[in-house]
N, C-alpha and C positions, 0 to 999 in steps of 0.2 A: 530251617525256620518255617513253621507252618504259616498259612495265609492269615489265620487269626492272630498269630504272634506279630506278623508284619503290620497288621492294622493296629494292634495295641501299641506299636512303636511310634504311631503318629502322635506328635505333641497335642494336636487338637482333640484327640480322643482320650485324654487322660482321665476325664470325669465320666466317660461313657461306660456303662456296665458291660461286662463281657458278653452277656446274653444278647445284647443289642448288636454288638459287632458280629456275633455268630449269626444273627438274623440276616445281616447283609451278606455274609459269606455264603449262607445257604441259598440265597436268591440271586446272587451275582454270578457273573461269568468271567473267567480269567482270560485276558487277551494279551498277546505280545506283538510288538512291532520291532522290526529290524532297523538298523542304522540307515538313514536317508529315506526311509519310508514316510509317507504322509499319514499322520495321525488323524488329521481332518483338513478339509479344504473349504474355501468360501462357499457359502450356501448349502453345505452339508447339513442335514437335519440334526439338531441337538436333542436327542431323545434318551440319552444315558448320563448317569452320574458316574464319573471315573475316579477311582481311588488308586493313584499311581504308587506302586510299592517298590519300583526299581527303575533306574534309567533317567534319561534327561531328554527334553525336547525344546526346540526353538519355536517361538511364536512370531510369525511374520504377517504383515498387513500391506496391502497395496495402496499407495498414496501417489496421486499425480503420475500414474503410469509407471511407478517404480515400486518394487517390493522392498520394504524396509523391515529390519529386525526390531521387534518391540522388546523382547526379553527372552531369557533362558529360564526354564523351570525344571527343577530336580525333584526326585522322590525324597521323602514322602510328601505328597500334596493331593489336594482335592481340586478337580476340574470338571468340565462338562456342565450339564444342566443341574439345577438345584430345586428343591421344593419351593413353590410359589414364584419361581422365575418365569418371566414372560418371554425370554429369549428363545427363539425357535430355530435359528440357523447360525452356523459358524460365520464369523466376520473376517477370518484370515486363514493362514496356513499353520499347521502344526507339523514341523519337520523333526523327525527323530534324530537326535545327536548321538545317543548311545542306547542300546537296546532297552525298550520300555516294556515293563510288565505292569498290568493294571487289572483291577477288579471293576467290571462294568455292571451297573445296576440300572435296569430300564425304569423309565419314569412311571410306568404303570404300577409300580410297587410303592410310589410315594404316598398314596392315600393311606395304605396300611401302615407305612412307616410313621406317618404323622400321628396315627392313633395309638400305635403300640410301642414306639421308641421315642419317648419325649426328649431324653437327653441328647440322643443322636440328632434328632430334628433340630434341637436348639443350636447345636454346633453348626449345622448346615445353614440355618437362618443367619447366624452371626457371620458365617463365611460369605453369604450373599451380600450382607450389609457392607462388609469390608470391600467386596468387589465393586459395589456401587460407588463407595467413597473413592477408591483408587481410580476407577474408570472415569468418574467425574473430574477428579483432579488432573488426570492425564489428558482428558478431552479439553478441559479448560486451558491447559498449557498448550496443547496442540492448536487450539483456536487462537490463542494469543500469538503463537509463533507463526501461524498462517497469516494472521492480520499483519504482523510485523514484516513477514516476507513480502506480502503484497505492497505494503507501504515502502519498504526498502527498495524494491525493484523500481517503483515509480520515482522515488527520490533519487536513486542512482542515475536514472535517465535524466531527470530534471537538472541535477547537478552537473551531469556530464556535458550538456550543451554549453552552459556559460564557462565551465572550466576549460573546455576545448577551445572556446573563443579566446580566453585569456592566453592560453599556450600559443595559439595560432598568431594572435596579434603581437604577442611578446617577441616571437621569433621574427616576425616581419619587421617589427620596430628595430630589433637588434641589427638586422640586415640593412635596414634603411639608414640607421645612424652611422654606418660605416662610410657612407657617401658624404657625411657632413664636412669633414676636413677639406675635401677637394672643392665642394661648393662654397665653403666659407672663404677659401683662398681666392676663388674667382670673384666673390662679392667684395672682398677687401681690395682687389686690384682695380675695381671700378673707381671712377672719379666723381661719384655722386656728391652733391652738396647736401647740407643738412635739410634744406628746404625740399629738395627732391626726395630724400629719404622719408620725410614727413608725408609727402604726397602719396608715395607708395604705401606707407603704413596706414594712411587713412582708408584706402581702398581695401587693404588686406584685413585690418581689424574690424571693419564693418562686416565683412563676410564671415570672419571668425565668430563675431557676436551672434550672427544668424544661425551658426552651427551647420551641421550636415542636414541637407534638405531631403525630403521624401518626394522623389520625382516619379512620374509615370514613365514607363518604358519608352514610349514615343518621344516624350519631352526630353528625356535624358539623351536619346540618340540624336535628336535634332541639335541639342546644345553641344554635344561632343563633336559632331560633324562640323559645326560652325567654328568651334575652337581649333580643331585640327587644321582646317583650311587656313585660318588666320596665323597659327603658329608656323605652318609651312612657309607662308609668305614672309615671315620674319626670320627664316633660317634657324629656327630653334630645333635642337636635337631631340629626337624621340617624341614628336608631338602627340602621337596616339597615347603613349603612357602618361604624359603630362595631363592631357585632356581628361583621361579616365579618373584621375585623382582630384583634379581641380574642379570638375563639374559638380562633384558631391557637395561643395560649399556654395553652389549657385553662381560661380563665376561665369560671366558672359564676355562676348567679344568687346562690348562697350567698356567693361571694367579694364580690360587690358589695353584698350585704346587710350584710356585715361592715364594708365601707367606709362605707355609709350610716349605720350605727349610730354611727360616730365623726365624721360630717361633718354640719354644719348643712344643712338641706334646700336653702336658697337657694344654697349653695356646691357642691352635689353635681354639677350639670352641668359646672362648671369643672374639678372634680377628675377626673371621668370623662374629660373631654376631654384633660386632661394625661396621664392614664394611657394613653389611646389614643396620644397623641403619642409617649410613650416606647416603647411596645410596637411601634408601626409603624416607628420609627427602628431599634430593635433588630432587627426582622425583616429590613428592607432591608439593613442592614449585614451581618447574618448571611448573606443570600443572596449579597452581593458577596464576602464572605470565602470561602464554600463554592465559588463559581464560580472565584475566583482560585486557590484551592487545587487545584482540578481541573486548571486550566491549568498550574500549577506542577508537579504530579505527572506530567502528560503530557509536559512538557518534560524532566523528569528521566528519564522512561522512554525518550524519544528519545535523550537523551545517553548513557544506560546501554546502550541497544541498539546504537548506533553506536560506542561507546567512542572518540568523536571527540577526547577530551582525553587519550588515553593512547597510548603507543607501541604499534605493531603487533607485539607480541611475545607469546609464549605465557606465560600466567599461570594460577595456580590459580583456577578460576571456579566459582561456584554456577550450575549449569545451570538451576535453577529460576528464577533471576532473568532469564536470557535467554529462557526459554520464556514467562514472564509478560509480559515486555516485547514479545515478538513478538505475543502475543495482543492486547496493547494496540494495537500498530501495525495489526493486522488487524481491530480491533474493529468498525469501521464496516461492513466487508464481512461480518463474522459476523452482526451485527445485521440488515443488509439481507436476508440470506438466511435469517434466523430459525433460526440454528443454535444448538443447545444445546452448551455446552462443559463437559466433565467433566475435572477434573484429579485424578490419583491419584499424589501425590508421595511417594516413600519418605523417611522421616525419617532424618536423620543421613547422607544420601548423600554419598559421598566427592566431593571437588572435583578434577576432572581438570585437567591443564595443557593449555589450548587457546588458539587465537587467537579471542578473544571475538567480534569483529566478523564474522569468517568463519563461525564456528559459528552465530551468530545468523542469518546468511543461509541456512544449511542449514535451520533451523527454518522460516524464512519461505517458502522454496521448497516444502518438503513441505506445510506448512499451507495455503499458497495453492492448491496443486494439489488438496488435500483439499476445500477449500471449493468450488472449481470443480466437483469430481466430484459434489457433492451438490445442484447447482442444480436438477436434474430429478427428485430423489427425494422421497418423502413423509416418510420419517424422516431427520432431519438432526442427527446427533450427532458431535461431534469429541471424541475421547478423547486426552488427553495423559498418559502414564504413565511413571514412572521407577522403576527398581529396580536393585539390585546384582546382578552375575552374574560370579563369579570375579574375575579381575583387571580387569574392565571395569565400567562403569556403563551401563545400557541406557536409552534414551529411545525410547518407542514413541508414534507418532502414528497414530491409527486413525480412519477415517471410515466413514460408513454410505452411501457413494456407490455408483455403478453398477459399480465394479470395473474392473480392467484386463483387456482381452481377452487370451486365451491366446496369440494369434498375435503380440502386440506386447510381451508381458511381458519377453522377453529383449532387447528393443531400447530400453527406456525410458531407459537410461543412456547410449545412444549419442549422440555429438555431433550436433546439429541434428535429432534425431528428435523429432517432436511430433505429437500427435493433435488439437491445437487448430487453430482456423480461422486463415487467413492474417492476420497482424497481431496475433494474441492470444498468440502464443508463439514463441520462437526455437528451442526444442529444446535450449537450453543449461542450463536450470534444474537438471535432475536430473544432467546431466553434471558441472556444477559441484559438486553435492552429493557425487557420487562422488569427484571430485578432492580436495575439502576433507576428507572423512572418511577415505578410504583413503590418499591421498598425503601430505597435510599433517599428519594426526593419526594415521596408521597404525591406524585403527579399522576397524570392520566395519559393513556395512549389509545388512539383509535385507528382502525384500519378500514379503508374502503377500497374495493377493487373490482374492476371489470376489464375486459380486454381493451388495451390501449390506454388505461388510466388506473394507476394504483397510488394511493396516497396514505402515508403514515403521518398522523398528527400527534405531536407530543405537547402536552400542556403541563407547564411547570408553575407551581405557586409562586407568586411574587414575594410573599412573606414566608420565611421558613416556618414549617409546621413543627 
């Protein structure tokens, strides 16, 4: 099969006159690549249009220090640079899977092709439009997956702490409850009267009502030492272990003196053991309850953040709830970077009609960029402020990061523009912010930046436009 016949077999060229395909053949160069050879590498200049007439190659790209396969491409296909394309260098790797044969046309011929080969040029323009659509679709999906990955990592860490606390306290509680029968037997063997039991319960329940206290290290040590000395004097077994759990509820020597006054000396160790049994059980149950509540609150924050149980329609929304939920989603990253968060919320702020899930993504993109901007700075403060302004409400998110360079400030909302390393940003985050604020909500967004202070201010109309 001749080279011209191979080009005529391209489905894309069905409507292209034979003489125009012959025009390409006359000016092109046939190139072949063997299996496992690199067809192109990152930053290789893109100065040829390639018409692959045989073989297959794999396209790979580096993301987060890992090389990932994007797709496999077989003949017949069009690749390389195209007329009117502004792409100048390759973004990934082209690895030959089976020997590739292609016709390469240098871009210096594009001007003549546009003038002399209208049908062929039209095919290539349509090809470029399809590329842009596919690339945008893929990049948006990658951007969403990248955001989801960041949030998932943070949420996994946030959930791990309370869930680990539940497991730890549950195991400790199960171990502790195994001692109940023996201590219950001892307390049954005592000869306490109903009045004496009431006296003990009065002291016990007062401390239970106060709950676990937050004591300074020194205060705790002083109380423990005093309790250990007193328990030793009363011949109570394992005084150090008892004091460690009892002191959490604020028990003092005076409390046990009151119990001792109403309890026969021979029964005192059993009574104190039973008091410790109840306090330890209460403490462990409280720890499980607190950790479970943290998990529940986090799940509620996730549900509120995504609005996954609601229709995707505009509704009056308290932006403070969305801002707080976003801070919760990013809490792991905020803590890891030792960032101080300051919130200044206006009271009685009007509730705009918004798409809650979409507007929460706006806060996420802006805050996530702000956190990244403070990675190398000494002062790390994230300010989130709201206030009314005319027919709008304003939401300002300000960071103390390095600032946005003057030469890129006008480009930050452009599609695919990013200053982050390859694999760490798609360049669609702020472009999506712009689309969501201006197009979907007919709002405004302003950016002010200087070293040590960058603020994004989003203004949303109070009444839906």
